[in-house]
Structure formats: C-alpha cells, structure tokens
C-alpha positions in Angstrom: 162.6 86.3 63.7 161.6 88.4 66.7 158.3 87.8 68.0 156.5 91.5 69.4 158.5 92.2 72.7 157.0 91.0 75.7 158.2 92.7 78.8 157.5 90.8 82.1 157.6 93.4 85.1 158.6 91.4 87.8 162.3 91.7 89.2 164.7 88.8 89.1 163.9 88.4 93.2 160.4 88.2 92.7 160.8 85.7 89.5 163.0 83.4 91.5 161.0 83.4 94.4 158.1 82.1 92.1 159.6 79.5 90.3 160.8 78.3 93.5 157.7 77.9 95.2 156.0 76.4 91.0 158.8 73.7 91.2 158.9 73.2 95.4 162.9 74.2 95.5 163.4 71.6 92.9 166.3 73.4 90.5 170.2 73.2 89.5 172.6 75.4 88.4 172.5 76.2 84.4 174.1 78.4 82.2 172.5 79.9 79.2 174.0 81.5 75.6 171.6 83.9 73.8 173.2 84.4 70.1 171.7 87.2 67.6 173.5 88.5 64.6 172.2 90.7 62.3 172.8 90.7 58.3 170.2 90.7 56.1 167.7 89.3 58.4 168.2 89.1 61.7 169.3 85.4 63.6 168.3 84.0 66.8 169.5 80.9 69.1 169.8 79.8 72.5 171.4 77.2 74.2 170.9 76.1 77.8 173.5 73.7 79.7 172.9 72.1 83.4 176.2 70.5 83.7 175.2 68.7 87.6 172.8 66.6 85.6 174.3 66.4 82.1 171.6 68.1 79.8 171.8 70.9 77.4 169.4 72.8 74.9 170.3 73.8 71.9 168.3 75.0 68.7 171.3 75.5 66.3 173.9 77.0 68.6 176.7 74.5 69.9 179.3 76.0 72.5 179.3 78.9 75.2 178.1 80.1 78.4 176.7 83.1 79.6 174.8 84.1 81.4 174.9 81.6 84.4 171.6 80.7 86.4 169.1 77.9 87.2 166.7 75.3 85.7 163.6 74.7 87.6 162.0 71.7 87.0 159.7 68.8 88.6 161.1 66.4 90.6 160.7 63.3 88.9 159.1 64.7 86.0 162.4 65.2 84.2 160.3 64.0 81.1 160.8 67.2 78.5 164.8 67.0 79.7 165.2 63.8 78.3 162.9 64.0 75.3 163.7 62.3 72.0 161.4 65.2 70.1 161.4 68.5 69.5 161.0 70.8 72.4 159.1 74.5 71.9 160.3 77.5 73.9 160.0 81.2 74.6 162.3 84.1 75.9 161.4 87.0 77.4 163.2 89.7 79.3 162.0 92.1 82.5 162.0 95.7 82.4 163.9 96.3 85.5 166.1 99.4 85.5 168.0 97.8 88.4 171.0 96.3 87.1 170.9 93.7 90.0 167.5 92.6 88.7 167.4 92.4 85.4 167.0 89.2 83.9 166.2 87.0 81.4 163.4 84.1 81.3 163.6 80.9 79.1 160.0 78.7 79.4 160.4 75.0 77.6 157.1 73.0 76.8 155.5 70.1 74.8 152.3 71.6 74.1 150.8 74.8 75.8 153.0 78.1 76.1 151.1 78.6 79.7 152.0 75.2 81.3 155.6 75.3 80.9 157.5 72.1 82.2 160.6 73.3 82.7 162.6 77.2 83.2 165.4 78.6 82.9 166.6 82.0 84.3 169.3 84.0 85.3 170.5 87.5 85.9 171.6 89.4 82.8 172.8 92.4 84.3 174.5 93.9 80.9 171.1 93.1 78.9 172.4 90.7 76.4 168.7 89.5 75.9 166.2 92.8 74.7 164.7 90.8 72.7 161.4 88.1 73.0 161.1 84.7 71.1 158.0 83.1 71.5 156.9 79.0 69.7 160.6 78.3 68.7 161.8 74.9 68.7 164.8 72.7 69.7 166.1 69.5 71.3 167.7 68.4 75.0 170.9 65.9 74.6 173.6 64.8 76.8 175.8 67.6 77.6 179.0 66.8 76.0 181.9 69.4 75.8 185.4 70.3 77.3 186.7 73.5 78.2 189.9 74.7 79.3 191.8 77.3 80.9 193.2 80.1 77.4 195.3 83.0 77.3 194.9 85.7 74.7 197.7 88.3 74.1 199.2 90.4 71.8 201.9 92.9 71.9 201.3 96.6 70.9 204.3 97.0 68.5 202.7 93.2 66.6 199.9 92.8 64.7 200.3 88.5 65.2 197.8 87.9 68.0 198.3 84.4 70.1 195.8 81.8 72.0 197.5 79.3 74.2 195.6 76.8 75.6 198.0 75.0 77.6 195.5 72.3 79.5 194.9 70.8 75.5 198.3 71.7 74.3 196.9 73.9 71.4 197.8 77.7 70.2 196.3 79.5 67.7 197.6 82.4 65.9 196.1 85.7 63.1 196.6 88.4 62.7 194.8 91.6 64.0 195.3 94.3 61.1 194.9 98.0 62.2 195.5 97.3 66.0 199.3 97.3 66.0 199.1 99.8 69.2 196.5 98.0 71.4 198.4 95.7 73.9 196.2 92.6 74.7 196.9 90.2 77.7 193.4 88.3 78.2 192.6 85.2 81.0 189.7 83.3 79.6 187.5 79.9 78.9 188.0 78.4 75.6 185.2 75.6 75.3 184.8 73.3 72.2 183.1 69.5 71.3 186.3 68.1 69.4 189.8 68.4 69.8 190.0 67.2 65.6 188.7 70.7 64.7 192.2 72.1 65.9 194.9 70.0 64.0 198.1 71.6 62.7 197.6 72.1 58.6 198.0 74.1 55.7 194.7 75.0 55.4 193.8 78.0 57.9 190.7 78.4 60.0 188.6 81.6 60.5 187.9 83.6 63.5 185.1 86.2 63.8 186.8 88.6 66.6 184.3 90.9 69.1 185.3 92.9 71.8 183.9 89.9 74.6 184.3 86.8 72.6 186.0 84.8 69.8 184.7 82.6 67.8 186.3 79.7 65.9 184.8 78.4 62.1 185.9 75.7 60.3 185.7 78.3 56.9 185.3 81.3 56.1 181.6 82.6 55.4 180.6 80.8 58.2 180.6 84.1 61.2 177.0 83.7 62.3 176.5 80.5 62.0 175.6 78.6 64.7 178.0 75.5 63.6 181.2 77.0 64.9 184.2 75.0 66.5 185.4 76.8 69.5 184.7 79.5 71.6 186.7 82.0 73.8 185.3 83.9 76.6 187.1 86.3 78.9 186.8 85.2 82.7 184.5 87.5 84.6 187.4 89.0 86.9 188.7 90.6 83.4 187.7 94.1 82.9 185.0 94.9 80.4 185.8 95.1 76.7 189.0 93.3 77.8 189.7 92.5 74.4 189.5 96.0 73.1 186.7 97.2 71.0 187.5 95.8 68.0 185.3 93.5 65.5 186.8 91.8 62.5 187.2 88.0 60.9 190.5 86.4 60.6 190.6 83.8 57.8 194.0 83.3 58.3 193.9 81.4 61.9 196.8 78.6 62.1 196.7 75.9 65.0 199.9 74.5 66.6 200.7 71.9 68.7 202.2 73.4 72.4 203.4 71.1 75.5 200.6 70.7 77.8 200.6 72.8 80.4 
C-alpha cells in the first residue's frame, strides 16, 4: 500500500548536485523499474539495476529497466549493496512541472530512514512515479540477466502478432483480437533471466499487452505478478505508443525456435 504522498520540492538538477556532493561524486549508471497495478488492491514493486557493478535490487519484480539514472553510494562503503539481509527503501517524486526536471528518488537504508546508505536518482519525464512508498524492504543481489534485440510485427489485415528475438533464436506468436486494422512494426529490447521459459511445446503461455510494454507469464492469471518470464519494451527512438493503444491478455502465446540472427 502506498504511503501518504510526500513530494520533493527540488528539481532533478538540484537533487543531482546534492547527491554528488554528499557521496563525493561516487555514482554509477543505473536503471529502475517502477511497477504499479490496480485490481482489487493496489500493488507496487520496484527494481534497480547497476550493470557496471553487477548489482540489482528487487522487492519482487525481476525484469525490465525504465527509467535510466544513477546509483549513488559512498566509495569503499558498499556494505548495503552487498548485504545478505533485507534492505529497507523509500520512493519519492518531485513536484516539478518542467518535463526535463521531473525526477524519482529511491533511498536505501538499513535502520534509519534519515541516513540512506545509497540512493537512486533518475529523470522521470513521463511521471512514471506519482506516488510515495516508505519503509518497504527488498534484497540486493548479483545481477544476472540477459537481453536481446527484438522485433514486434503485425500486418493490418491479420490478427496474429509475431515477436522475433533473433539473437537468441526465439519467436512468439499470439492473436491480438479486435485489432485487425492496426499495423504494428516496432523494434525494442527483450529481457529475460532464463531461456528455458521459452521452449516450444503444446502448452501455450500468456502475455500481458499494453501500449508501452509486453510482459510474458508462464500461465494465465499471473498478470500483475512480479514473477514474469520475459519483458519487451520499445526502443526510445520509437514513437510514443508504438505498440498502439491496446490492453489485453493473450492466452495463446506459442514459442518456436528460429535461426539465430
């Protein structure tokens, strides 16, 4: 459950300058995924990954990156990033109406929320995060993830959609009913943790499709679960809503092997 909304009255540039000073310019590139789903109750999850130091933080969600930012921590004091125990965190956003200055901030701490030991800061021009979480917990671990270029395509006179992931030799096909008139031709990135989830077989898997990402699940009814098996997001160079303004669950996803590209 989200906490009472706490809004930071500082711009992204101001926050970046303050964190750079506090952590003595010790930061690495990182990316976050902020997940919210509203059904009978509102569910939240976050993920922060820092590939250059091979660390990831998660409280349940296991794939995906959006938005890009920086992870700040004290040089020589990576303790919280290497911790085997639960790490507490809080999520905040700012109130800036200037698109280039919108920001999301995650603070990681062991005991005292007023003394974060690491912080993630990213620009959030689309206001992915407009809510506050305080005092939740998750785990830091070694980053183990694969990703590959992928191509989503559907001709306007067919309902079948195809996703080719040439670098790993996989193809997913499923029906997008009620979308026969839509042409879709989108390049992006497909992220995954294990290829074993995409073996050809008689049992179909599922996909949760919306206008900015496609999430793959092993079985129907898992949409909203953080335990998904694959994740497609369009390239930033693609136009907004390149996947079209559609939201549905596909329960007939079939995986096949294709030649490596």
